C-alpha positions, 0 to 999 in steps of 0.5 A, a space after each residue: 619351062 620352055 623359056 629360061 628365066 633370067 636367074 635361077 632365083 625366081 619365086 615358086 609358091 607351093 601348096 600340098 593337099 593334106 588329108 591325113 597328118 599335119 607333119 607334111 613339108 613341101 620343098 623346092 629342090 634343084 631349081 635352075 633357070 628352066 627346071 625345078 623339083 618338088 619334095 614332099 616329106 612326111 616328118 617322122 613317118 618312117 621306121 624309127 621316126 625317120 623322115 620319108 617321102 610322101 605321095 600327096 597332091 600338090 599345086 605350084 605357081 611360078 611367080 614371074 616378076 
């Protein structure tokens, strides 16, 4: 973001467009006053049932009160 938030604790709404499985989880990671990252994980989707990162279309909204 070009303008820093007053705190790194601002709400972000996440949605993932899922078309294949219901075991997808989406998380905000590394949230700071100017940046954040998103992780999309397929639960049990890897070898031996390990969680793996998934490539999915996602949407986010930053809620600024």
